[in-house]
C-alpha positions as CSV (number, residue, x, y, z in Angstrom):
1,M,0.0,0.0,0.0
2,P,1.6,3.3,-1.0
3,R,2.2,5.5,2.0
4,D,1.5,8.7,0.1
5,R,-2.2,7.9,-0.6
6,E,-4.5,10.1,1.3
7,W,-7.8,8.2,0.5
8,L,-8.0,4.5,1.5
9,G,-10.6,1.9,0.9
10,L,-11.8,-0.3,3.7
11,R,-9.5,-3.2,2.7
12,E,-6.5,-0.9,2.6
13,L,-7.5,0.7,5.9
14,T,-7.7,-2.8,7.6
15,A,-4.1,-3.3,6.7
16,Y,-3.1,0.2,7.8
17,A,-5.0,0.1,11.2
18,S,-4.8,-3.7,11.9
19,V,-8.5,-3.9,12.5
20,S,-11.2,-5.9,10.7
21,E,-13.4,-4.5,8.0
22,R,-16.4,-5.3,10.3
23,T,-14.9,-3.1,13.0
24,L,-14.4,-0.3,10.5
25,R,-18.0,-0.6,9.2
26,S,-19.3,-0.5,12.8
27,W,-17.2,2.7,13.5
28,L,-18.7,4.3,10.3
29,H,-22.2,3.6,11.5
30,R,-21.9,4.6,15.1
31,P,-24.8,6.8,16.2
32,V,-22.5,9.2,18.0
33,D,-19.2,10.4,16.6
34,P,-18.9,8.0,13.6
35,L,-15.7,7.5,11.7
36,P,-15.8,10.0,8.8
37,G,-15.9,8.5,5.4
38,V,-17.4,9.1,1.9
39,Q,-19.1,6.7,-0.5
40,V,-18.2,6.9,-4.1
41,G,-20.3,4.6,-6.1
42,G,-20.3,1.4,-4.1
43,K,-16.9,2.0,-2.5
44,I,-16.3,3.6,0.9
45,L,-13.2,5.8,1.2
46,I,-11.7,7.3,4.3
47,R,-9.1,10.0,4.4
48,R,-6.0,8.7,6.2
49,S,-5.5,12.0,8.1
50,Q,-9.1,12.1,9.3
51,F,-8.8,8.4,10.4
52,D,-5.7,9.2,12.4
53,A,-7.3,12.2,14.0
54,W,-10.5,10.2,14.8
55,L,-8.4,7.5,16.5
56,E,-6.5,10.1,18.6
57,Q,-9.8,11.4,19.9
58,H,-10.7,7.9,21.1
59,R,-7.4,7.2,22.9
60,V,-7.9,5.0,26.0
61,R,-7.1,7.0,29.1
62,Q,-6.8,5.2,32.3
63,T,-6.6,7.6,35.2
64,R,-5.6,5.0,37.8
65,P,-4.4,1.4,37.8
66,L,-7.1,-1.2,37.8
67,D,-7.6,-2.8,41.2
68,V,-8.0,-6.4,40.1
69,D,-7.7,-7.8,43.6
70,G,-10.4,-5.5,44.9
71,I,-12.7,-6.4,42.1
72,V,-12.2,-10.1,42.7
73,D,-12.7,-9.7,46.5
74,E,-15.9,-7.8,45.9
75,L,-17.3,-10.4,43.5
76,V,-16.4,-13.3,45.7
77,G,-18.0,-11.5,48.7
78,E,-21.2,-11.1,46.7
79,L,-21.3,-14.9,45.9
80,R,-21.1,-15.8,49.6
């Protein structure tokens, strides 16, 4: 895939982003903040720069470490 291409089809984008085409399609059809894309004829195209910006907006931010022991203790306590 040429690195200088700005518009990518879904198959090219799957290779670029390492996600499935099904995932990309679900992102395109999200009811809130969908992945921006255009449809030309029957082909969906996504601008690489818009995809990168969209991903940055959805970066996972964990504010504190996950307390796995606390979660397990709470669940076990509920089972007793």
